[in-house]
C-alpha positions as CSV (number, residue, x, y, z in Angstrom):
1,X,20.9,11.4,19.1
2,X,22.5,8.8,16.9
3,X,22.1,8.6,13.2
4,X,20.1,5.4,13.5
5,X,17.5,7.1,15.6
6,X,17.2,9.9,13.0
7,X,17.2,7.9,9.8
8,X,14.4,5.5,10.6
9,X,11.7,8.2,11.0
10,X,13.0,10.0,8.0
11,X,12.8,6.8,5.9
12,X,9.3,6.2,7.2
13,X,8.2,9.7,6.4
14,X,9.7,9.6,2.9
15,X,7.9,6.2,2.2
16,X,4.6,7.6,3.3
17,X,5.1,10.8,1.3
18,X,5.7,8.6,-1.8
19,X,2.8,6.2,-1.5
20,X,0.0,8.1,0.1
21,X,-0.6,10.4,-2.9
22,X,-0.7,7.3,-5.2
23,X,-3.5,5.8,-3.0
24,X,-5.4,9.1,-3.0
25,X,-5.1,9.3,-6.8
26,X,-6.7,5.9,-7.1
27,X,-9.7,7.2,-5.2
28,X,-9.6,4.5,-2.6
29,X,-7.9,4.0,0.8
30,X,-7.6,0.2,0.2
31,X,-5.5,-0.6,-2.9
32,X,-7.2,-4.0,-3.3
33,X,-10.7,-2.5,-3.3
34,X,-12.3,-2.1,-6.8
35,X,-14.7,0.6,-7.6
36,X,-18.1,-0.7,-8.9
37,X,-18.8,2.6,-10.8
38,X,-16.8,3.5,-13.9
39,X,-14.5,6.4,-13.5
40,X,-15.4,7.9,-16.8
41,X,-18.6,8.3,-18.8
42,X,-17.2,5.8,-21.4
43,X,-20.2,3.9,-22.8
44,X,-18.2,0.6,-22.9
45,X,-17.3,0.9,-19.3
46,X,-20.9,1.5,-18.3
47,X,-22.0,-1.5,-20.4
48,X,-19.4,-3.7,-18.7
49,X,-20.3,-2.5,-15.3
50,X,-24.0,-3.2,-16.0
51,X,-23.2,-6.7,-17.2
52,X,-21.2,-7.4,-14.0
53,X,-24.2,-6.3,-12.0
54,X,-26.5,-8.6,-14.0
55,X,-24.2,-11.5,-13.4
56,X,-24.0,-10.7,-9.7
57,X,-27.8,-10.7,-9.4
58,X,-28.3,-14.0,-11.1
59,X,-29.5,-17.0,-9.1
60,X,-26.5,-19.4,-9.5
61,X,-27.9,-22.2,-7.4
62,X,-30.0,-23.5,-10.3
63,X,-27.1,-23.4,-12.8
64,X,-25.1,-26.3,-14.0
65,X,-21.3,-26.4,-13.5
66,X,-20.6,-25.6,-17.1
67,X,-22.9,-22.5,-17.0
68,X,-21.1,-21.3,-13.8
69,X,-17.8,-21.9,-15.5
70,X,-18.7,-19.7,-18.5
71,X,-20.0,-17.0,-16.2
72,X,-16.6,-17.0,-14.3
73,X,-14.7,-16.7,-17.6
74,X,-16.9,-13.9,-18.7
75,X,-16.4,-12.0,-15.4
76,X,-12.6,-12.5,-15.7
77,X,-12.6,-11.1,-19.2
78,X,-14.8,-8.1,-18.3
79,X,-12.5,-7.3,-15.3
80,X,-9.5,-7.7,-17.5
81,X,-10.9,-5.3,-20.1
82,X,-11.9,-2.8,-17.5
83,X,-8.4,-2.9,-16.0
84,X,-6.9,-2.1,-19.4
85,X,-9.3,0.8,-19.9
86,X,-8.5,2.3,-16.4
87,X,-4.7,2.2,-16.8
88,X,-2.6,1.9,-13.7
89,X,-0.5,3.6,-11.1
90,X,2.9,4.7,-12.5
91,X,6.0,5.5,-10.5
92,X,8.4,8.1,-11.8
93,X,12.0,7.2,-12.2
94,X,12.9,9.5,-9.3
95,X,10.5,7.8,-7.0
96,X,11.8,4.4,-8.1
97,X,15.4,5.5,-7.3
98,X,14.4,6.8,-3.9
99,X,12.6,3.5,-3.0
100,X,15.7,1.5,-4.1
101,X,17.9,3.8,-2.1
102,X,15.7,3.4,1.0
103,X,15.8,-0.4,0.6
104,X,19.6,-0.4,0.3
105,X,19.9,1.8,3.5
106,X,17.5,-0.5,5.4
107,X,19.1,-3.7,4.4
């Protein structure tokens, strides 16, 4: 077997080994999917989630454009605040170096 035939599966295996645990740690198989329930019992997170549910249940067909605009701004601010409370997914320096090395080898 040639080196090319060996390195591609190894690169794919290493990439999967790096990113699958990060996806499992987030609690979702889809990274774009947001959880509707707060991850902690933080009262502020519960309050924000309840407000999002209230906004979702509102009948927006009877609202004026300015009211809808203020609701959209409020939803954006709530999601931004919840994102700050939840933190994020961090990569270690070693994982970052491995990803860069893999990209260099592929390209």
